[in-house]
C-alpha positions as CSV (number, residue, x, y, z in Angstrom):
1,M,41.2,-44.4,-32.1
2,T,43.6,-45.3,-29.4
3,Q,42.5,-45.2,-25.8
4,A,44.6,-45.6,-22.7
5,I,44.3,-44.9,-19.0
6,A,47.0,-42.5,-17.9
7,T,48.5,-43.3,-14.4
8,N,51.5,-42.2,-12.4
9,G,53.6,-44.8,-14.2
10,D,52.2,-44.3,-17.7
11,H,52.8,-40.8,-19.1
12,A,53.0,-41.9,-22.8
13,V,51.6,-39.2,-25.0
14,Q,49.0,-40.8,-27.4
15,T,47.3,-39.2,-30.3
16,G,43.8,-40.5,-29.5
17,V,41.5,-40.1,-26.6
18,V,43.0,-40.8,-23.2
19,L,41.1,-41.9,-20.1
20,I,42.5,-40.0,-17.1
21,P,41.2,-40.5,-13.5
22,L,39.2,-37.5,-12.3
23,N,41.4,-37.1,-9.2
24,K,44.4,-36.6,-11.6
25,L,42.8,-33.5,-13.2
26,K,43.5,-29.9,-12.1
27,K,42.4,-26.5,-13.4
28,S,44.9,-24.9,-15.7
29,P,46.3,-21.6,-14.4
30,R,46.5,-20.6,-18.1
31,N,42.8,-20.9,-18.7
32,A,41.4,-17.6,-20.1
33,R,38.2,-17.9,-18.2
34,K,38.8,-16.3,-14.7
35,T,35.2,-15.7,-13.7
36,P,34.0,-18.9,-12.0
37,H,31.1,-20.9,-13.3
38,S,27.8,-20.3,-11.5
39,K,26.3,-22.9,-9.3
40,A,23.4,-23.2,-11.7
41,E,25.7,-23.9,-14.6
42,I,27.5,-26.7,-12.7
43,E,24.2,-28.2,-11.6
44,A,23.0,-28.3,-15.2
45,L,26.2,-29.9,-16.4
46,A,26.1,-32.5,-13.7
47,A,22.5,-33.4,-14.5
48,S,23.4,-33.6,-18.2
49,I,26.5,-35.8,-17.6
50,H,24.5,-38.0,-15.2
51,A,21.8,-38.5,-17.8
52,K,23.8,-38.8,-21.0
53,G,27.4,-39.2,-20.0
54,M,30.3,-37.0,-21.0
55,L,29.5,-35.9,-24.5
56,Q,32.6,-33.7,-25.0
57,N,36.3,-34.6,-24.3
58,L,38.4,-32.4,-22.1
59,V,41.6,-31.0,-23.5
60,V,44.5,-31.3,-21.1
61,E,48.3,-31.0,-20.9
62,P,50.6,-32.8,-18.4
63,E,51.6,-30.8,-15.3
64,L,55.3,-30.2,-15.0
65,D,57.3,-29.5,-11.8
66,D,60.0,-26.8,-11.5
67,A,62.6,-29.2,-13.0
68,G,60.4,-29.9,-16.0
69,G,59.4,-33.3,-15.0
70,R,55.9,-34.6,-15.0
71,T,54.0,-34.7,-11.7
72,G,51.4,-37.3,-12.8
73,F,48.6,-34.7,-12.9
74,Y,47.0,-33.0,-15.9
75,L,45.9,-29.4,-16.3
76,V,42.5,-28.8,-17.9
77,Q,42.7,-26.3,-20.8
78,I,39.2,-26.8,-22.1
79,G,36.3,-28.3,-20.1
80,E,36.9,-26.9,-16.5
81,G,33.1,-26.7,-16.1
82,R,32.7,-30.4,-16.9
83,R,35.5,-31.2,-14.4
84,L,33.6,-29.3,-11.7
85,A,30.4,-31.0,-12.6
86,Q,32.1,-34.4,-12.2
87,L,33.4,-33.4,-8.8
88,L,29.8,-32.4,-7.8
89,R,28.8,-35.9,-8.8
90,V,31.5,-37.3,-6.6
91,K,30.2,-35.3,-3.7
92,R,26.7,-36.8,-4.4
93,K,28.3,-40.2,-4.4
94,Q,27.2,-40.8,-8.0
95,V,30.7,-41.7,-9.1
96,Q,34.1,-42.3,-7.5
97,D,36.9,-39.7,-7.5
98,S,38.9,-42.1,-9.7
99,E,36.2,-42.1,-12.4
100,P,37.9,-42.2,-15.8
101,V,37.4,-39.0,-17.9
102,R,37.9,-38.9,-21.6
103,C,40.5,-36.3,-22.5
104,V,42.7,-35.2,-25.4
105,I,46.3,-34.3,-24.5
106,D,47.5,-31.2,-26.3
107,T,51.0,-30.0,-25.8
108,T,51.2,-28.0,-29.0
109,N,48.7,-25.1,-28.7
110,D,48.9,-22.3,-26.1
111,P,46.4,-23.1,-23.3
112,L,45.3,-19.4,-23.0
113,E,44.6,-19.2,-26.7
114,I,42.6,-22.5,-27.1
115,S,40.6,-21.8,-23.9
116,L,39.7,-18.3,-25.3
117,D,38.9,-19.8,-28.7
118,E,36.5,-22.3,-27.2
119,N,34.4,-19.4,-25.5
120,V,34.7,-16.8,-28.3
121,T,34.4,-18.7,-31.6
122,R,31.2,-20.6,-30.9
123,S,27.6,-19.6,-32.0
124,P,24.9,-19.9,-29.4
125,M,21.9,-22.0,-30.3
126,S,18.8,-20.1,-31.5
127,V,16.1,-20.0,-28.8
128,M,13.5,-21.2,-31.2
129,D,15.7,-24.2,-32.2
130,E,16.0,-25.0,-28.5
131,V,12.2,-24.6,-28.1
132,E,11.4,-26.9,-30.9
133,A,13.9,-29.5,-29.7
134,F,12.4,-29.5,-26.2
135,A,8.9,-29.9,-27.8
136,T,10.2,-32.9,-29.9
137,L,11.5,-34.6,-26.7
138,V,8.1,-34.2,-25.0
139,E,6.2,-35.3,-28.1
140,G,8.4,-38.4,-28.0
141,G,7.0,-39.3,-24.6
142,M,9.4,-37.5,-22.2
143,G,7.7,-35.5,-19.5
144,A,8.6,-32.0,-18.5
145,D,10.1,-33.3,-15.2
146,D,12.3,-35.8,-17.2
147,V,13.5,-33.1,-19.5
148,A,14.3,-30.8,-16.6
149,R,16.2,-33.5,-14.8
150,R,18.2,-34.6,-17.8
151,F,19.2,-31.0,-18.8
152,G,19.7,-29.7,-15.3
153,C,17.2,-26.9,-15.5
154,T,13.9,-26.1,-13.8
155,V,10.5,-27.5,-14.7
156,R,9.3,-23.9,-15.1
157,L,12.0,-23.3,-17.8
158,V,10.9,-26.4,-19.7
159,E,7.2,-25.2,-19.5
160,Q,8.2,-21.8,-20.8
161,R,10.0,-23.4,-23.7
162,L,7.0,-25.6,-24.4
163,A,4.7,-22.5,-24.3
164,L,6.8,-20.9,-27.0
165,A,6.7,-24.2,-29.0
166,R,2.9,-23.8,-29.0
167,L,3.0,-20.5,-30.8
168,S,1.6,-20.3,-34.3
169,P,4.1,-21.4,-37.0
170,K,3.8,-17.8,-38.4
171,I,4.8,-16.3,-35.1
172,R,7.8,-18.6,-34.7
173,A,8.8,-17.8,-38.3
174,A,8.5,-14.1,-37.5
175,Y,10.9,-14.6,-34.6
176,R,13.4,-16.3,-36.8
177,K,13.0,-13.5,-39.4
178,G,13.5,-10.8,-36.8
179,D,10.0,-9.3,-37.0
180,I,9.5,-9.9,-33.3
181,N,11.9,-10.1,-30.4
182,L,12.0,-12.7,-27.6
183,D,9.9,-10.6,-25.2
184,V,7.2,-10.1,-27.8
185,A,7.2,-13.9,-28.6
186,R,6.7,-14.5,-24.9
187,A,3.8,-12.1,-24.9
188,F,2.1,-14.0,-27.7
189,A,2.3,-17.1,-25.6
190,I,-0.3,-15.7,-23.2
191,N,-3.0,-17.0,-25.6
192,D,-2.8,-20.4,-27.2
193,D,-5.3,-19.5,-30.0
194,H,-3.3,-19.4,-33.2
195,A,-6.0,-17.4,-35.0
196,A,-5.9,-14.8,-32.3
197,Q,-2.1,-14.7,-32.3
198,E,-2.0,-14.1,-36.1
199,R,-4.8,-11.6,-36.0
200,V,-2.9,-9.5,-33.4
201,F,0.3,-10.0,-35.4
202,R,-1.3,-8.4,-38.4
203,Q,-2.4,-5.4,-36.4
204,F,1.1,-4.1,-35.6
205,A,3.8,-2.5,-37.8
206,K,6.9,-4.6,-38.1
207,P,9.2,-5.2,-36.3
208,I,7.1,-5.5,-33.2
209,T,9.0,-4.5,-30.1
210,H,6.4,-3.6,-27.5
211,A,5.5,-6.8,-25.6
212,A,2.9,-5.1,-23.3
213,S,0.8,-4.0,-26.3
214,V,0.7,-7.5,-27.7
215,R,-0.2,-8.9,-24.3
216,N,-3.0,-6.4,-23.8
217,A,-4.5,-7.1,-27.3
218,L,-4.5,-10.9,-26.6
219,T,-6.1,-10.6,-23.1
220,A,-8.9,-8.2,-24.0
221,G,-12.0,-9.2,-22.1
222,R,-10.1,-10.9,-19.3
223,I,-9.9,-9.3,-15.9
224,P,-6.4,-8.7,-14.4
225,A,-5.8,-10.1,-10.9
226,H,-5.1,-6.6,-9.6
227,D,-8.6,-5.4,-10.5
228,R,-10.5,-4.4,-7.4
229,L,-13.3,-6.9,-8.0
230,A,-10.8,-9.7,-8.6
231,R,-9.2,-8.8,-5.2
232,F,-12.5,-8.5,-3.6
233,V,-13.6,-12.1,-4.7
234,G,-10.1,-13.6,-4.4
235,A,-8.4,-16.2,-6.6
236,E,-9.3,-19.1,-4.3
237,A,-13.0,-18.4,-4.3
238,Y,-13.0,-17.8,-8.1
239,E,-11.2,-21.1,-8.8
240,A,-13.4,-23.0,-6.4
241,A,-16.4,-21.8,-8.4
242,G,-14.9,-23.3,-11.6
243,G,-13.1,-20.2,-12.8
244,V,-9.9,-20.4,-14.8
245,L,-6.9,-18.3,-14.0
246,V,-4.6,-17.4,-17.0
247,R,-1.0,-17.1,-15.8
248,D,1.8,-15.6,-17.8
249,L,4.6,-18.2,-17.6
250,F,7.2,-15.6,-18.3
251,E,5.9,-12.9,-15.9
252,P,4.7,-14.5,-12.7
253,D,3.0,-11.3,-11.5
254,I,0.7,-11.2,-14.5
255,V,-2.5,-13.2,-13.9
256,F,-5.9,-12.9,-15.5
257,F,-9.4,-14.0,-14.5
258,D,-10.7,-15.6,-17.7
259,N,-14.4,-15.5,-17.0
260,G,-15.6,-11.9,-16.3
261,D,-19.2,-12.9,-15.9
262,L,-18.4,-15.5,-13.2
263,L,-16.3,-12.9,-11.4
264,Q,-19.2,-10.4,-11.5
265,R,-21.6,-13.0,-10.2
266,L,-19.3,-14.0,-7.3
267,A,-18.7,-10.4,-6.4
268,G,-22.4,-9.7,-6.3
269,E,-23.1,-12.8,-4.2
270,K,-20.4,-11.8,-1.7
271,A,-21.7,-8.2,-1.5
272,D,-25.3,-9.5,-1.2
273,A,-24.2,-11.6,1.8
274,M,-22.8,-8.4,3.4
275,R,-26.1,-6.6,2.6
276,D,-28.0,-9.4,4.4
277,E,-25.9,-9.0,7.5
278,L,-26.5,-5.2,7.5
279,S,-30.2,-5.7,7.1
280,K,-30.2,-7.9,10.2
281,E,-28.7,-4.8,12.1
282,G,-32.0,-3.1,11.4
283,W,-31.1,-0.5,8.8
284,G,-34.0,0.8,6.8
285,W,-32.2,0.3,3.5
286,V,-29.0,-1.2,2.3
287,E,-27.5,-0.6,-1.2
288,V,-24.6,-2.3,-2.9
289,Q,-22.3,-0.2,-5.1
290,L,-19.8,-2.4,-6.8
291,G,-19.2,0.2,-9.6
292,H,-18.2,3.8,-9.1
293,G,-21.7,5.3,-8.8
294,Q,-23.1,7.2,-5.8
295,V,-26.3,6.6,-3.8
296,E,-29.0,9.0,-5.0
297,G,-31.0,11.2,-2.7
298,C,-28.7,11.2,0.3
299,A,-28.5,14.2,2.5
300,S,-25.2,15.5,3.9
301,E,-26.1,14.5,7.4
302,R,-25.3,11.1,8.9
303,L,-26.0,9.2,12.0
304,H,-23.0,8.8,14.2
305,P,-22.4,5.9,16.6
306,T,-21.7,6.3,20.3
307,S,-18.7,4.3,21.7
308,R,-18.6,2.6,25.1
309,K,-15.5,2.1,27.1
310,L,-13.5,-1.0,26.4
311,K,-13.8,-3.9,28.8
312,P,-10.6,-5.2,30.4
313,A,-10.5,-8.2,28.1
314,E,-11.3,-6.1,25.1
315,R,-8.5,-3.6,26.0
316,K,-6.0,-6.4,26.2
317,Q,-7.1,-7.7,22.9
318,V,-6.8,-4.3,21.2
319,E,-3.4,-3.7,22.8
320,A,-2.2,-7.1,21.5
321,L,-3.5,-6.4,18.0
322,D,-1.9,-2.9,18.0
323,A,1.4,-4.4,19.2
324,R,1.3,-7.0,16.4
325,I,0.6,-4.4,13.7
326,A,3.5,-2.4,15.0
327,E,5.7,-5.5,14.9
328,L,4.6,-6.4,11.4
329,D,5.1,-2.8,10.1
330,E,8.7,-2.9,11.3
331,K,9.3,-6.2,9.5
332,L,7.5,-5.0,6.3
333,Q,9.4,-1.7,5.9
334,E,11.4,-3.0,3.0
335,A,9.4,-6.1,2.2
336,D,8.3,-7.2,-1.3
337,D,4.7,-7.0,-2.3
338,D,4.4,-10.8,-2.3
339,N,5.6,-11.1,1.3
340,P,3.0,-13.3,3.2
341,L,3.3,-11.0,6.2
342,W,1.2,-8.5,4.3
343,A,-1.8,-10.9,4.3
344,E,-1.3,-11.4,8.1
345,R,-1.2,-7.7,8.6
346,D,-4.5,-7.3,6.7
347,E,-6.1,-10.0,8.9
348,V,-4.8,-8.4,12.1
349,E,-6.1,-5.0,11.0
350,A,-9.5,-6.5,10.2
351,N,-9.6,-8.1,13.6
352,L,-8.7,-4.7,15.2
353,D,-11.5,-2.9,13.3
354,A,-14.0,-5.6,14.3
355,A,-13.0,-5.3,18.0
356,Q,-13.4,-1.5,17.8
357,Q,-16.6,-1.8,15.8
358,A,-18.1,-4.0,18.6
359,T,-17.9,-1.0,21.0
360,R,-19.9,1.3,18.8
361,S,-23.7,1.4,18.6
362,Y,-26.4,3.5,16.9
363,D,-29.7,4.8,18.3
364,K,-32.1,1.9,17.7
365,K,-35.0,4.3,17.1
366,L,-33.1,6.1,14.3
367,V,-31.6,3.1,12.6
368,P,-34.8,2.0,10.7
369,H,-34.9,5.5,9.1
370,A,-31.3,5.4,7.9
371,G,-29.3,3.1,5.7
372,A,-25.9,1.6,4.8
373,V,-23.9,1.1,1.6
374,V,-21.5,-1.7,0.7
375,A,-18.7,-0.7,-1.7
376,V,-15.3,-1.9,-2.8
377,D,-12.2,0.3,-2.7
378,R,-9.4,0.2,-5.3
379,D,-7.5,-2.5,-3.3
380,G,-10.5,-4.8,-3.2
381,R,-11.3,-4.1,0.4
382,P,-15.0,-3.9,1.3
383,I,-16.1,-0.5,2.6
384,I,-19.3,-0.4,4.7
385,T,-20.7,3.0,5.3
386,R,-23.5,3.1,8.0
387,G,-25.8,5.9,9.1
388,L,-26.6,7.4,5.7
389,I,-29.7,9.5,5.6
390,K,-31.9,10.1,2.6
391,R,-33.4,13.6,2.2
392,A,-36.9,12.2,2.5
393,D,-36.1,10.8,6.0
394,L,-34.5,14.0,7.4
395,K,-37.7,15.3,8.9
396,T,-38.6,12.0,10.5
397,I,-35.2,11.7,12.1
398,A,-35.2,15.3,13.2
399,K,-38.5,14.8,15.0
400,L,-37.2,11.6,16.7
401,Q,-34.1,13.4,17.8
402,Q,-36.1,16.4,19.1
403,A,-38.4,14.1,21.0
404,K,-35.4,12.6,22.7
405,T,-33.9,16.0,23.6
406,K,-34.8,17.2,27.1
407,P,-36.4,20.7,27.5
408,S,-34.0,23.4,28.5
409,A,-34.0,26.9,29.9
410,A,-32.6,28.3,26.7
411,G,-36.1,28.6,25.2
412,D,-37.4,27.8,21.8
413,G,-34.2,29.0,20.1
414,A,-31.8,26.4,21.7
415,E,-31.3,22.8,21.0
416,S,-29.0,20.4,22.9
417,E,-26.2,19.1,20.7
418,S,-25.4,15.4,20.5
419,D,-22.3,14.4,22.5
420,E,-21.4,11.8,19.9
421,P,-17.6,12.1,19.1
422,R,-16.8,13.3,15.6
423,T,-14.3,11.5,13.5
424,V,-11.9,12.8,10.8
425,E,-14.5,12.0,8.1
426,T,-16.4,15.2,7.1
427,E,-19.5,15.5,5.0
428,G,-19.1,16.4,1.3
429,P,-16.0,15.9,-0.8
430,R,-12.9,14.3,0.7
431,L,-10.0,16.7,1.3
432,T,-6.5,15.7,0.4
433,K,-4.0,14.7,3.0
434,A,-2.0,17.9,2.4
435,L,-5.0,20.1,2.8
436,V,-6.1,18.3,6.1
437,E,-2.6,18.8,7.4
438,R,-2.7,22.6,6.6
439,L,-6.1,23.0,8.3
440,T,-5.3,21.0,11.4
441,E,-2.0,22.9,11.7
442,A,-3.9,26.1,11.7
443,R,-6.2,24.7,14.4
444,T,-3.2,23.7,16.4
445,R,-2.0,27.3,16.4
446,G,-5.4,28.4,17.6
447,L,-5.6,25.8,20.3
448,R,-2.1,26.7,21.6
449,A,-2.9,30.4,21.7
450,A,-6.2,29.8,23.5
451,L,-4.7,27.3,26.0
452,A,-1.9,29.7,26.8
453,Q,-4.5,32.1,28.1
454,N,-6.5,29.6,30.1
455,A,-4.6,28.4,33.1
456,H,-7.6,26.4,34.4
457,A,-7.9,24.4,31.2
458,A,-4.1,23.9,31.1
459,L,-4.1,22.5,34.6
460,G,-7.1,20.3,33.8
461,L,-5.3,19.0,30.7
462,M,-2.1,18.3,32.6
463,V,-4.0,16.4,35.3
464,Y,-5.8,14.4,32.6
465,V,-2.6,13.4,30.9
466,L,-0.9,12.4,34.1
467,M,-3.9,10.4,35.1
468,R,-4.0,8.6,31.8
469,Q,-0.3,7.8,32.1
470,S,-0.7,6.6,35.7
471,A,-3.8,4.6,35.3
472,D,-3.6,3.2,31.7
473,R,0.2,3.7,30.9
474,A,-1.2,5.3,27.8
475,A,0.1,8.4,26.0
476,V,-2.4,11.1,25.0
477,P,-2.5,11.7,21.3
478,G,-1.3,15.2,20.3
479,V,0.1,16.1,23.7
480,A,3.9,15.9,24.4
481,I,3.6,16.1,28.2
482,V,7.2,15.0,28.6
483,S,7.9,18.7,28.1
484,R,9.5,18.6,24.7
485,P,8.2,21.9,23.2
486,I,6.9,21.5,19.7
487,G,8.3,24.2,17.4
488,F,5.6,26.2,15.5
489,D,5.5,29.5,13.7
490,D,3.9,31.0,16.9
491,D,7.1,30.6,18.8
492,D,7.6,34.4,19.1
493,A,4.6,34.7,21.4
494,F,5.8,32.0,23.6
495,E,9.3,33.5,23.7
496,Q,7.8,36.7,25.0
497,A,5.8,34.8,27.7
498,R,9.0,33.0,28.8
499,A,10.9,36.3,29.0
500,A,8.2,37.8,31.2
501,F,8.3,34.8,33.5
502,A,12.1,34.8,33.6
503,E,12.1,38.5,34.7
504,R,10.5,37.3,38.0
505,S,12.8,34.3,38.3
506,P,16.5,34.0,39.3
507,E,19.0,32.5,36.7
508,D,20.6,30.0,39.1
509,E,19.1,26.5,38.6
510,G,18.6,25.7,42.3
511,A,17.3,29.2,43.0
512,L,14.9,28.9,40.1
513,L,13.3,25.7,41.6
514,A,13.0,27.3,45.0
515,S,11.4,30.4,43.4
516,C,8.9,28.2,41.5
517,L,8.0,26.4,44.7
518,E,7.4,29.8,46.4
519,Q,5.5,31.5,43.6
520,P,1.8,32.2,44.2
521,V,-0.6,29.7,42.7
522,E,-2.0,32.3,40.2
523,Q,1.5,33.0,38.7
524,L,2.3,29.3,38.6
525,L,-1.0,28.7,36.7
526,E,-0.2,31.4,34.2
527,A,3.2,29.9,33.5
528,L,1.8,26.4,33.4
529,A,-0.7,27.5,30.7
530,V,2.0,28.9,28.5
531,F,4.4,26.0,28.9
532,M,1.6,23.4,28.6
533,S,0.3,24.9,25.4
534,E,3.8,24.5,23.9
535,T,3.4,20.7,24.1
536,I,0.4,20.7,21.8
537,D,0.6,19.5,18.2
538,L,-2.6,18.1,16.7
539,T,-1.6,18.3,13.1
540,H,-2.6,15.2,11.1
541,G,-3.3,14.1,7.5
542,G,-6.8,12.6,8.1
543,L,-5.9,9.1,6.7
544,L,-4.8,6.9,9.6
545,R,-6.7,5.6,12.6
546,E,-4.3,7.6,14.8
547,D,-5.5,10.7,12.9
548,K,-9.0,10.1,14.1
549,Q,-7.8,10.1,17.7
550,L,-5.9,13.4,17.1
551,Q,-9.1,14.9,15.7
552,R,-11.2,13.9,18.7
553,M,-8.6,15.2,21.0
554,G,-8.6,18.5,19.2
555,D,-12.4,18.6,19.3
556,C,-12.5,18.1,23.1
557,L,-9.9,20.8,23.7
558,A,-11.5,23.2,21.2
559,A,-14.9,22.8,22.9
560,A,-13.4,23.3,26.4
561,L,-11.6,26.4,25.3
562,D,-14.6,27.8,23.3
563,L,-12.1,28.1,20.4
564,D,-13.3,30.3,17.5
565,M,-11.1,29.4,14.6
566,R,-12.5,32.5,12.7
567,R,-10.0,34.5,14.8
568,H,-7.1,32.4,13.6
569,W,-7.9,31.3,10.1
570,E,-9.7,32.5,6.9
571,A,-10.2,30.6,3.7
572,S,-7.7,32.1,1.2
573,E,-7.6,31.8,-2.5
574,A,-4.7,29.4,-2.2
575,F,-7.0,27.2,0.0
576,W,-9.7,27.1,-2.5
577,E,-7.3,26.2,-5.3
578,A,-6.2,23.2,-3.3
579,A,-9.7,22.2,-2.2
580,P,-12.1,20.1,-4.3
581,K,-14.5,22.0,-6.5
582,A,-17.4,20.4,-4.9
583,L,-16.4,21.9,-1.5
584,A,-16.1,25.4,-3.0
585,I,-19.5,25.1,-4.7
586,A,-21.2,23.9,-1.5
587,A,-19.6,26.7,0.4
588,L,-20.6,29.3,-2.2
589,E,-24.3,28.2,-1.7
590,T,-24.0,29.6,1.8
591,A,-22.5,32.9,0.7
592,P,-24.9,35.9,1.3
593,S,-24.7,37.0,-2.3
594,V,-25.9,33.6,-3.4
595,A,-28.3,32.6,-0.6
596,S,-30.3,35.9,-1.1
597,L,-31.1,35.0,-4.7
598,G,-34.4,33.4,-5.8
599,E,-34.5,29.6,-6.1
600,E,-34.3,29.5,-10.0
601,E,-31.6,32.2,-10.1
602,R,-29.6,30.4,-7.4
603,R,-29.7,27.1,-9.2
604,G,-28.4,28.9,-12.3
605,M,-25.6,30.5,-10.4
606,I,-24.6,27.1,-8.8
607,A,-24.6,25.5,-12.3
608,A,-22.3,28.3,-13.5
609,F,-19.9,27.7,-10.7
610,G,-19.6,24.1,-11.7
611,K,-18.5,25.1,-15.2
612,M,-15.8,27.4,-14.0
613,K,-12.1,26.6,-14.2
614,K,-10.5,25.7,-10.8
615,A,-8.5,29.0,-10.6
616,D,-11.6,31.2,-11.4
617,L,-13.8,29.3,-8.9
618,A,-11.1,29.7,-6.2
619,R,-11.0,33.5,-6.8
620,T,-14.8,33.7,-6.7
621,A,-15.1,31.7,-3.5
622,S,-12.3,33.7,-1.8
623,Q,-14.1,37.0,-2.6
624,A,-17.7,35.8,-2.0
625,L,-16.9,34.2,1.4
626,K,-14.5,36.8,2.7
627,D,-15.5,38.1,6.2
628,T,-18.4,35.6,6.3
629,G,-16.7,33.4,8.9
630,W,-17.0,30.2,6.8
631,L,-15.1,27.3,8.2
632,P,-14.5,23.7,6.9
633,D,-15.8,21.0,9.1
634,L,-12.3,20.2,10.4
635,L,-12.1,23.6,12.0
636,V,-15.6,23.9,13.5
637,T,-15.6,23.6,17.2
638,P,-18.2,21.2,18.5
639,T,-20.5,22.2,21.3
640,R,-19.2,20.7,24.5
641,E,-21.3,18.3,26.5
642,G,-24.0,20.1,28.5
643,A,-23.8,23.2,26.4
644,F,-26.3,24.5,23.9
645,A,-26.0,25.8,20.4
646,V,-28.3,28.5,19.1
647,T,-29.8,27.6,15.8
648,A,-30.6,29.9,12.9
649,K,-34.2,29.9,14.1
650,G,-33.1,30.8,17.6
651,E,-30.9,33.6,16.4
652,K,-33.9,35.1,14.5
653,A,-36.1,34.9,17.6
654,L,-33.4,36.6,19.7
655,A,-33.0,39.3,17.1
656,E,-36.8,39.9,17.1
657,N,-36.8,40.0,20.8
658,D,-34.0,42.6,20.9
659,A,-35.8,44.7,18.4
660,E,-39.0,44.7,20.4
661,A,-37.0,45.6,23.6
662,A,-35.4,48.5,21.8
């Protein structure tokens, strides 16, 4: 075969291979491939040429000027990608721009046709052929890094090919035959045990097309990394204890903990350490619930902590943590699940919870008679519930609380209520976010109506809000004191109040201000109560930390206004259909028609309620509790500080006293 180097002075057409300087080659405008090569493709070609040289000749034709004369350059008809790869090597200083390139000069065929022919009439290599070829190179002593470098691909791609090469010969043969597709072949690679692969292969009808089913069958007994106990323990702690993580080379998000027994042991040890810390706090008992069970024998009552005010340094810390969470939330609005900022947010939130927990304390005399539970939620976060009371300890705690309560003028029938702040958590079954929003919305309407008729409370609330904004630069949850009225379905009542006030006021803006300044204090207070009440919106979903603040704000207002939600809300059939069955059954136990039954008959009735369908139970609860004044915990107004609540025993005593007086 004749070889020659074509230069500006040597344009002889030769029938063999011609060596042409790289800087004399150009892309042919007649090349059928208009879509440019990807960067990855050029990188791979450059790596291949660097390792093995140019394995294929370029096909070129001489470039002609407008007069038909040769310019000394050649247009690449076939091999543009290889030309670009060589230019990349020039940029990396691996070769000179005058590097000779082996070419075949073709002036006979149409450049468009032969460039199209090259891309259309070729058969791609079978994936399994490529897999076995990679494996042969590695078996010959070449490392995965060497293969990746020589073929211009990633090490991960080489490892994936080698994983497929480790498949059972029967599985590889099934792929060639068409009994499985490539995704299914990749799923089989999750387990290197050939016997297991072939056993699973026999279980499915052919062809097998569902990769997830194969993967599930081959990973039976392993714990997925998204399991709550796996998240609770953490991959680092598991591996540090000698555990093995099984990763799917083809699906980076699929990871398994191979040793379930080790994972259970580590989870138990971590939970036991948390139990020891709780025991040091003085709780009478501490239980660990890593499953989905419930603590037996617990009463519905709980101990609640009291909170002290934040110290200046603590307030600064909390404000900084709040600000950081808000900053992270803004950055993570459209972030992927694997964004490292999520881990930082979890850490900051944990520090915030710890800072707030440090301000809470329980009555030391009551703590030994109550307990705590350590559990794990679905996301692997530890959940610690303090202050649980078992039914056997109720009397002891009641006596201790009674001994602590000061005697009062209310007599035997009155007991001082604790001033401990309630949180959004209520006893019994957890309500859904939608149901909590509906209940707190109803309570907001009641609060607005009560506040609109209580000028003194409205004035006090306004002073409180202004004081908070002045002293702490802090907004008050649930109160839009900037005078942006919150629209509610009670707007008609406020419109009437505004109209009544407007009748006494001029329309001119300046005259209106002068009129307001001249109004008697009583009339100003009446107007203030109406307009102040319009700023109230304490609706929430009961899930966030901010929701707890809204609930406490509502409790304080409701207590100050002596709000009786029975005047504004009644449990409808629609409410009971949305509420948990357990809540309906607990409420029905208090219904007069049930409470009046004998113990055995009452137990049978409650058992029957539990077997009812949801719709039937809702209808029964709506009818049985109608006009009884039953309220869910979220709507019950707590007794304000310094006030007294008459108990059932007290009510009975008062009734007997009235009867004797009559």
